[in-house]
N, C-alpha and C positions, 0 to 999 in steps of 0.2 A: 425936351432936352434929345436930341437925335444918342443914340448909341450905333455905333460903329464896329462890326464883327472886325476886328484886327487881327486878323491871319498874316503871321508874320513872314510874308514871305518877301524878304531877302532871298526866300528859296527862289523868285523865282530869276532875281538876277542872277544867285548865285546857281539857280539852276541853268540858266540859258548861259553862264558860262562854263560851267559844268555841263554841260551839255554838247557843248563846243568842242572841248575838250576828250569828253569821253565817248564822242561818235565814232565809231570803228572807219574807218577812209578807206574804201575798198580800192585795189589799186591794180591793174590790170592791165597788160600788154595789147591785149584783144577787144579795140573801139565797140565790138559789138556787145564788150559785160558790162557788169554793173557800173552806174557813175559814182563819184566820191559824193556822199552824202554833204551835209551842211545844212545843218540850223539855221533857215529864214527867219523864223518868228517864232512868239513863246506867247500867247494872250489866256485870261481866263477871261470868258466873255469880250468884253472889249479894252482891258483892263491891259497893257502891253506889261507883259513879265519880261520882256528883255531888254529892258531903257537903264541908265544911268544910275536911277534912283530906285528904289525898290517901292511899292504902291503897301499901302497898308491899307486899303477898302475891297480887299478882295475877299467875298464872300466865304460863309463854311463849305455852303455849298455848290462851291465852284467845280464847273469841268473844264479844262487844261485843252490847248490846241496846240500842239508841235507841227510847223509847217515846214518842211525840206524845200530844197532847190530842186528835185526831181522826184518820181514818183518810187513810190517803199513798195517793196516785196512783201504782200497781209502777210506770208509765211513767218517772217522773221517777227513781226509786231507780237512780240511774246510777254508774257510778265518773267521771263528769264530776261530779254533785251529792253524794257521798259520798265523802270523802277521809281517808285515816291516812297521816300523815307522818314520818319520823321525823325527828326534829327537829336532829341532829347535821351531819345533810350535806343537808336537804331532800328527802331521796329519798320517791316517794309510792309506797306500799307496796300489793301487788295485793291485793285480798278480793275475795273473795267478798261478793255483797249477796241478804239474801233476806227481802224485802217484805212483810208480812202484817199486812193491819188498822193499826190505829196503830204497829206496828211494825218496826225493822229490825235484823235479826240482821246482825252486819259480823264475818265469820269472816277473819283475816288469812293469805294462800297460804304464808306461810312462821312458823314460831318468832318470837315479838317479842324480841330481846336483853334482858338484864339489866343493869338498873340504864340503861334509856335510855330516855329521854323521848320520846313519841308525841302528835301533836295532831291529833285526830280533827274534821273540821270537814262541813260540810251548807254547799251552794252553795248559789246563788240561784234554781236548778231544781228544786229538791225543792221538790211542790207534795200539798196533802191532795185528797180524790178529791170 
């Protein structure tokens, strides 16, 4: 019998929607300024977390990759602007953030709980380069 680690990442559906809603859209009258950020993909390995249904096969040791429509300003990819919150007690999880171009890899410092809902949010300080 194969046991699946179910990390209820309704978070990922919720995170995808929440991320889209919570990303700061930078507006500027100057064409040389930062571009508007839009989340274009959210994955855990090869698992799409931004789909219509929440996956139930996200491993407890998953790293998440958020891909945006434009390059990010690495100085704004901070724990103040990218948060993974455990829903049942509102604990903000410690994560390691690795920005590279249009992507941020978000790696939780501890294993995710089985059957636990997590919310990934992007703050208003996250900006494009």
